[in-house]
C-alpha positions in Angstrom: -4.9 -28.7 21.6 -1.3 -27.5 21.7 0.5 -26.7 18.5 3.7 -24.9 17.5 5.0 -22.9 14.6 8.7 -22.6 13.8 9.8 -19.7 11.5 13.4 -20.2 10.4 14.5 -16.9 8.9 17.8 -15.6 7.5 18.8 -13.9 10.8 16.5 -15.2 13.5 14.5 -18.3 14.3 11.1 -17.8 16.0 8.8 -20.3 17.7 5.2 -19.7 18.9 3.3 -22.2 21.0 -0.5 -22.1 20.9 -3.1 -23.7 23.1 -6.6 -23.7 21.8 -5.8 -20.7 19.6 -4.1 -18.6 22.3 -0.4 -17.9 22.6 1.2 -19.8 25.4 4.7 -18.6 24.8 7.2 -17.7 22.1 11.0 -18.0 21.6 13.4 -16.1 19.4 17.1 -16.7 18.8 19.7 -15.7 16.3 20.0 -18.1 13.4 23.4 -19.8 13.5 25.1 -21.8 10.8 23.2 -24.9 12.1 19.6 -23.7 11.7 18.2 -26.9 13.1 20.1 -26.4 16.3 18.9 -22.8 16.4 15.3 -24.0 15.9 15.7 -26.5 18.7 17.0 -23.7 21.0 14.1 -21.4 20.2 11.7 -24.2 20.8 13.4 -25.1 24.1 13.0 -21.5 25.2 9.3 -21.4 24.3 8.7 -24.7 26.1 10.4 -23.5 29.2 8.3 -20.3 29.2 5.1 -22.3 28.6 6.1 -24.9 31.3 5.3 -27.8 29.0 7.4 -30.5 27.3 7.8 -31.2 23.5 5.6 -34.3 24.0 2.7 -32.1 24.9 2.7 -30.5 21.4 0.3 -32.3 19.0 1.7 -30.8 15.8 4.6 -28.6 14.7 4.6 -26.7 11.4 7.7 -25.1 10.1 8.0 -22.0 7.8 10.6 -19.6 6.6 13.5 -20.0 4.2 15.1 -22.7 6.4 11.9 -24.7 7.1 13.2 -27.8 5.4 16.0 -28.0 8.0 13.5 -28.5 10.8 13.3 -32.3 10.3 11.3 -32.8 13.5 8.4 -30.7 12.2 5.2 -32.5 11.2 4.5 -30.2 8.2 5.8 -27.2 6.3 4.1 -24.1 4.9 5.5 -21.1 2.9 6.4 -18.0 4.7 3.8 -16.1 2.6 0.9 -18.3 3.8 2.2 -18.3 7.4 2.6 -14.5 7.5 -0.8 -13.9 6.0 -2.5 -16.3 8.4 -0.7 -14.8 11.4 -1.4 -11.2 10.4 -5.1 -11.9 9.7 -5.4 -13.5 13.1 -4.1 -10.4 14.8 -5.9 -8.0 12.6 -9.0 -9.5 11.1 -9.7 -6.4 9.0 -6.3 -6.5 7.2 -6.5 -7.2 3.5 -2.9 -6.2 2.7 0.0 -7.7 4.5 3.5 -6.3 4.1 6.3 -8.5 5.4 9.8 -7.1 5.5 12.4 -9.5 6.7 16.2 -9.7 6.6 16.6 -11.0 3.0 13.2 -10.6 1.4 10.1 -8.3 1.3 6.6 -9.5 0.4 3.4 -7.8 -0.3 0.4 -10.1 0.1 -3.3 -9.6 -0.6 -5.5 -11.7 1.8 -9.2 -12.5 2.2 -11.3 -12.4 5.3 -10.0 -15.9 6.3 -6.4 -14.9 6.0 -5.9 -16.9 2.8 -3.5 -15.6 0.1 -5.2 -14.1 -2.9 -2.1 -12.7 -4.6 1.4 -11.7 -3.7 4.6 -10.1 -4.9 8.2 -10.5 -3.7 11.2 -8.2 -3.8 14.2 -10.5 -3.9 16.6 -8.7 -6.2 16.4 -5.2 -4.8 18.5 -5.0 -1.6 16.9 -1.7 -0.6 13.7 -3.5 0.2 14.9 -5.7 3.0 16.1 -5.6 6.6 19.7 -6.4 5.7 19.9 -3.2 3.8 18.9 -1.3 6.9 21.7 -3.0 8.9 24.3 -2.2 6.2 23.3 1.4 6.1 23.4 1.7 9.9 27.0 0.5 9.8 27.8 3.0 7.1 26.2 5.7 9.2 28.1 4.5 12.3 25.0 4.1 14.3 22.6 1.3 15.3 19.5 0.1 13.5 17.4 1.2 16.5 19.0 4.7 16.6 18.7 5.2 12.8 14.9 4.8 12.9 14.6 7.5 15.5 17.1 9.8 13.8 15.2 9.8 10.6 12.1 11.2 12.3 14.1 14.3 13.2 14.5 15.3 9.5 12.1 16.8 6.9 14.7 17.0 4.1 14.4 15.1 0.8 17.7 13.6 -0.3 17.2 11.1 -3.1 19.0 7.7 -3.1 18.6 6.1 -6.5 20.8 3.0 -6.0 19.5 -0.5 -5.4 22.8 -2.3 -4.6 23.9 -2.3 -1.0 27.6 -1.8 -2.0 26.8 1.4 -4.0 24.3 2.6 -1.5 26.9 2.2 1.3 29.3 4.2 -0.8 26.7 6.9 -1.3 26.0 7.1 2.4 29.8 7.6 3.1 29.9 10.3 0.5 27.0 12.1 2.2 28.7 11.8 5.6 31.9 13.3 4.1 29.8 16.1 2.6 28.7 17.0 6.2 25.0 16.1 5.5 23.4 15.7 8.9 22.8 12.1 10.0 19.0 12.5 10.4 18.8 13.6 6.8 20.8 10.7 5.6 18.7 8.3 7.7 15.5 9.7 6.3 16.8 9.2 2.8 17.6 5.6 3.5 14.1 4.9 4.8 12.6 6.8 2.0 14.4 4.5 -0.5 13.1 1.4 1.4 9.5 2.8 1.5 9.5 3.8 -2.2 10.6 0.4 -3.4 8.3 -1.5 -0.9 5.3 0.6 -2.0 6.0 -0.1 -5.7 6.1 -3.9 -4.9 2.8 -3.8 -2.9 1.1 -1.9 -5.7 1.7 -4.9 -8.0 -0.9 -6.9 -6.0 -3.2 -3.9 -5.2 -3.4 -2.0 -2.0 -6.6 -2.6 0.1 -7.4 -1.5 3.6 -6.4 -2.4 6.2 -2.7 -2.7 5.9 -0.6 -4.8 8.4 3.2 -4.6 8.6 5.0 -7.6 9.9 8.7 -8.7 10.2 11.5 -7.2 12.1 11.7 -4.0 10.1 8.2 -3.1 11.5 10.0 -2.1 14.7 11.8 0.7 12.8 9.7 3.9 13.2 11.5 5.6 10.3 10.4 2.9 7.8 6.9 2.9 9.2 6.5 6.7 8.9 7.8 6.7 5.3 5.6 3.7 4.3 2.5 5.3 5.8 3.3 8.5 3.9 3.7 6.7 0.5 0.7 4.4 1.1 -1.5 7.3 2.2 -2.9 5.5 5.2 -2.2 4.2 8.7 -0.4 0.9 9.1 -1.4 -1.8 11.7 1.7 -3.1 13.5 1.6 -6.0 16.0 3.3 -5.9 19.4 5.8 -8.6 18.3 6.0 -8.3 14.5 8.9 -10.7 14.2 6.9 -13.7 15.4 3.8 -13.3 13.2 5.1 -15.9 10.7 5.6 -18.5 13.5 2.2 -17.6 14.9 0.6 -18.3 11.4 2.4 -21.6 11.2 1.1 -22.6 14.6 -2.5 -21.6 13.6 -2.2 -23.6 10.4 -0.9 -26.6 12.5 -4.1 -26.5 14.5 -6.4 -26.4 11.5 
């Protein structure tokens, strides 16, 4: 059976196509103002890679903050349930899933079947999400990719106590003007993210193993600081951005 999962996030739209539980293909595009159009584009890319047509897909399940805009989906599921199911599929031993997206962070406790036992979200604190990283990279006049590598070159502790992006950006500019090396500032930014994320996850309880999903999982600076605060290694999938879409496709097949 062929199924598909569509994850409509704040910045990107991801599609995963499964056949009998195995990934046939996936597509990822930037989320435009018309999210339904973006979802259709991501699906078209995945269909082309899989060399099948939309008619070959038995069921499509949508997830993400824009899931309601995918009117051609057969069903919908929350991003919490989809992320948990996808992470559990990739890492059966995972009992804690951390999902850091562009606009929201989530800490989820799951059972052996990948079902959600408890969860906590970090919606108000901008320092806990991917958009914060992008804003800080601009303030540091670097890229998100470069900032992650930069932070690993530092062993300094420079506290950043702000939670608002605007004030944090101002603080970064002040540190730059004070001639603080960029690696030290980058590490401070990732430290702030890791500290707040760890506090959020502790609300649901931290159990081994821990899986990190979402685009921020590609940032080695965040991963290193999170592992430090959690006191254990973190499992990271090859394509952390598509785990929610994978979970949705798995749920579609159930």
